[in-house]
C-alpha positions in Angstrom: 82.2 132.2 124.6 82.9 132.8 121.0 79.9 133.3 118.4 81.6 131.8 115.5 83.0 128.4 116.4 85.5 127.3 113.9 85.4 123.9 112.2 87.5 121.1 113.0 91.0 121.5 111.7 91.5 117.6 111.3 88.3 116.5 109.7 86.5 119.9 108.8 83.4 119.0 110.7 81.0 122.0 111.3 79.5 120.7 114.3 82.1 121.5 116.8 81.3 122.8 120.3 82.9 124.5 123.2 83.7 122.6 126.4 85.4 125.0 129.0 88.5 126.4 127.3 88.5 123.8 124.6 86.8 123.2 121.2 85.6 119.7 120.6 84.7 117.9 117.3 82.0 115.3 118.0 82.9 113.3 114.8 86.9 112.8 115.3 87.1 113.6 118.9 89.9 116.1 118.3 90.1 118.9 121.2 92.1 122.3 120.7 92.3 125.8 122.1 90.8 128.1 119.5 93.4 130.8 120.1 96.0 128.5 118.6 94.4 128.4 115.1 93.5 132.1 115.0 96.9 133.3 116.0 98.1 134.1 112.4 95.0 136.3 111.6 95.2 138.7 114.7 97.5 139.3 117.4 97.5 136.8 120.3 97.5 137.9 123.8 101.3 138.8 124.7 102.3 138.5 121.1 102.4 142.0 119.7 104.2 142.7 116.4 106.1 146.0 116.3 107.6 147.0 112.8 110.1 149.8 112.0 109.7 152.5 109.4 110.3 150.2 106.5 108.3 147.2 107.7 110.9 144.9 109.2 109.8 143.1 112.5 111.6 144.4 115.5 112.6 142.2 118.6 114.3 142.7 122.0 117.8 143.2 121.6 118.0 144.4 118.0 120.1 147.4 116.8 118.3 150.2 115.0 119.3 153.4 113.3 117.3 156.5 113.7 115.9 157.5 110.2 115.1 161.1 110.8 116.2 164.0 113.0 114.4 164.2 116.5 114.0 167.2 118.7 114.6 166.3 122.5 112.8 168.6 125.0 115.5 170.2 127.3 118.3 169.4 125.0 119.9 172.2 122.7 120.7 169.5 120.1 118.5 166.7 119.0 119.2 163.2 117.8 120.7 163.2 114.4 119.4 160.8 111.6 121.8 157.8 111.4 122.3 157.6 115.0 122.8 153.9 115.9 121.0 152.7 119.0 122.0 149.2 120.5 120.0 146.7 122.4 116.5 148.0 122.2 113.5 146.6 124.4 110.0 146.6 123.2 107.5 148.0 125.5 103.9 149.1 125.9 104.8 153.0 125.8 102.7 156.1 126.0 101.5 157.9 122.8 103.0 155.3 120.3 106.5 155.2 121.9 107.2 151.5 121.8 111.0 151.2 122.1 112.9 151.7 125.3 116.6 152.4 124.8 119.7 154.2 125.8 121.3 156.7 123.5 124.8 157.8 123.9 124.9 161.5 125.0 121.2 161.5 126.0 120.6 158.6 128.2 117.4 156.5 128.6 114.4 157.4 126.4 111.7 156.0 124.5 111.2 156.2 120.7 108.5 155.6 118.2 109.2 152.4 115.9 108.1 154.7 112.9 111.3 156.8 113.2 113.9 153.8 113.3 114.9 151.1 110.9 116.7 147.6 111.8 120.4 147.8 111.4 
């Protein structure tokens, strides 16, 4: 499966091997799923980290503030900087739009995380 099999996290043995979905240590008998230990280095499946314009980690249900004025197609006025958006949802959006929300006066829309900051 993987080309670089990690050493055993318990005894640091280098002779680990894969058995189905597990990695096994022949010296101490420890078995583990390799994705558990590598989750800090990269994004694990389903565990996407989205950060706002200043680097704060966003989560579903957070309240954010728009940091710059945004133009909205079909609307004579855009969204002003400082507009508070409550109860956001993080989604796999199109073209970097990873926040799904409702804004008073505009309705449902998607925003980029780079134009908001956590309130």
